[in-house]
Each structure stands twice: as C-alpha cells, then as structure tokens.
N, C-alpha and C positions, 0 to 999 in steps of 0.2 A: 334732710339727709343730703339731697342734691346740692343744697347751698353750702354745706360743710365740705363736700367733695370739691366743689368749685373753688372754695377758699384755699384748700390744700394745693390744688393744681396751680392756682395763681401765685401762691407763696413760692412754690418751687420755680415757676417761670421767671420770677423776678429775683431769684437768689435768696429768698427768705427761708425761714426755717419753721417747721411745725413744732419743734421742740420748745418747751418753755425756755425763756431767755434767762431765767433766774430761779433759784429755789429761795423762797421768801426768807428762810431763816439763815441763809449762808452769807454772813457778813464778810467773808473773804472774797466774795465775787464782786466785781465792779470796783469803781474808784470812789472814795469818800472825799467830799468837799464841803465847804461852807458857802451858803448862798449869801452873797454880799447884799443884793437887792433883787426885788422882783421888778422886771421891766414892764411886763403886762401879764395878763392871765396865763399865757402859755410860753413865756420867755423869762429866763433867769439870768442874772449876772453873778458869776462865782467870785470868790475872793481873789482868784488869779486873773480876773477880768475876762475870763472866757464866757461867751454868751451861749446859753443852752436853750435850744428849742425843743419843747416836749413833743415826743413822737405820738401820733395817733389822737391828738386832741387839738381842737381849734376853738379859741375863745374870741369874743367880740373885740374888735380893735380899739385901742385907746391912745397909742403913740405913733401910729403910722403917719409919716409926713404927707401933707396935702390930702388928708382923708379925715372926715369928721369922726368924732368919738361915737362908736356904735352903741346901740341899745344894750344895756346890761354889761357893757365893757368895764366901767369902774367897779361894779360889784364883783365881776370875775377877777379883776386884778387884786381887789381887797381880799378875796377868799384865798387866792394863791399866796398873797403876802402873809396872811394869818398862819398858813400852814408851813411856809418854807423860808421866809426871810430870816436871815441870821441863824439858820438851822443847819445842822450837818445832814447831808443827804448822800445817797449812794447812787452813782450813775452807772447805767448799763447801756452800752452803745448799740445802735441799730446797725443794720447791714451797711447803710451808707453813713459815713461819719459826719458829713456836713451838708447843709442845704445850699441853695444858690446864693444866699446872702452871707455865707461864711459862718453861720451859727452851727455849733455842734449839736447833733441830733442825739437825744438820749431818753431813756426811760428813767424816771427819778423816783427813788424809794426814800420815804421819810424814815427817821430813826425808829419809829414804831412799827415799821414793816409795810405800811400802806404804800401803794403805788400812786404817787401824786397825779400822774396823767389820768388814771382811772377815777380817782376820787373827784377831780374837777368835773368830769363827765357825770358821775353818779349823783353829784349834788346839784346838777343842772347849770353849771357855770360855763360849759362848753359842749361842743358837738364831738361825737366820735368822728375822727378824720381818717378814713381808711383808703383814700385815693392812692396813696403810696403804700404798697404792701409791707407788712412787718409780720412778726410771728403770728401764725393763724389763730392760735389759742387766745392770744391777747386781742386780736381783732374781734373775735367773738365776744370776749369779756367786755370790751369797750362798747360794742353795739348793744349788748345786754344792759350795761350801765345806763346808756342813753335812753333805752326803752323804759327802764325803771324810773328815771328822772321825769320823762314825759308823762308816764302813767300817774306818778305821784304829784304832778304839776309843780315840780321844783325849779327854782331859778328861772332860766330862760322860758320855761313852759308854765310859769305861775299865773299868767294872765290869759 
C-alpha cells in the first residue's frame, strides 16, 4: 500500500497522471501509423520516418554506436519486429514528447489492442523502465509484467 502511495506522489511530482492514458477499446484516442521498420527492441521507425522510443521498457542494445550487441538483444529486436513491423499501431504520447536523442516517446498499441511496451516486458524481452515516471497504473502493470516474466523464466530470465 505504501509503495502505491509513493508511486502516486511521484507521478504528481513529475507532472504524471494517475489516470489511465487510454481506454483499450477506444480507437479514436491516439494517432494511428504504420511501422516502417523496427530499429531495435524498444525503438520503431514509422512510415513518416519519425523514430518512436517505447515508454517504460528497456531492451538489450543491438544498434548503439561504439557499443557491443548485448545479450538477448537480437531476440528482443526479432520479437518486436514480429509484432510491429509493417503493422498499423496506435500511439499515445507521454507527458514528455521527446527524449534527449530527439525520438518521440510513446505507448504503442497493436491493432489487437495489446500494449506493445507491456507485451515486450511480459514475454521477457525487456525490463520495466520506470526511472522516468509515467502513468502510475501503467508503472505498476509494467513491474507486474516483469515479475511474471522472471517467475516464469521467460526471455532474459530463461537461464
């Protein structure tokens, strides 16, 4: 209970919201785009050439300059590619619109209603990345998804 209260306070401190960012069945919310290609496990390139960095998830690096490919990075990229490449997705933007690299920050919903950010974590292809606050209910969901993946020894936790 104290942990939830802490998350709520932190969300308001950083301008976050405790309200859900989206109602899963509301197709009028957000912007629809087609994913041109998957750059790596947590970054997409849209048809309009806009780079999208998924909020709340961090996958092992595969394309970072002067940095080796990290363990399980190719698998994470392949997973994201299977789900999102050449697919229509719905973007819901976070409190901050861009990261320090100029990428657009977003929650990405697949056509079937699944939240790509959360699905990557749930299947063990990435960590819940909650260092930068976002909607408190989603932070809890992402942490729960990571706990589920760890317990089930999926992906990054399979060995």
